[in-house]
C-alpha positions, 0 to 999 in steps of 0.5 A: 227886630229883635228876639221873641221868646217863640224860639232861639232863632226867631226875629219879631216883636211882641204885642199886647193889645188891650180891647174895649168891649160893650159890657152888655152886648160884647160889641168891641169898641176898639183898642184902648192900648198897644204896647209894642216890644221885643227881648234881647236874646234869652239866657239859657234856663238855668242862668235866666233863674239864676239872674231872676232870682238875684234882681230886686223886684223893681228891676224885674221885667213884669213890675209895675209901679 
């Protein structure tokens, strides 16, 4: 387990599920995709903001190709 963004001392993992629903009845069919991840220990806010401004768009965490 690694750090989460819940607090500085909590360990765990992050889950991003994609649930499929029927468009008319809203009955769930199941999960299409489940992404599991973790974060390295977070930097202090000021350092994090500075690092975010320095990174190119491709290096940022939420960049999708």
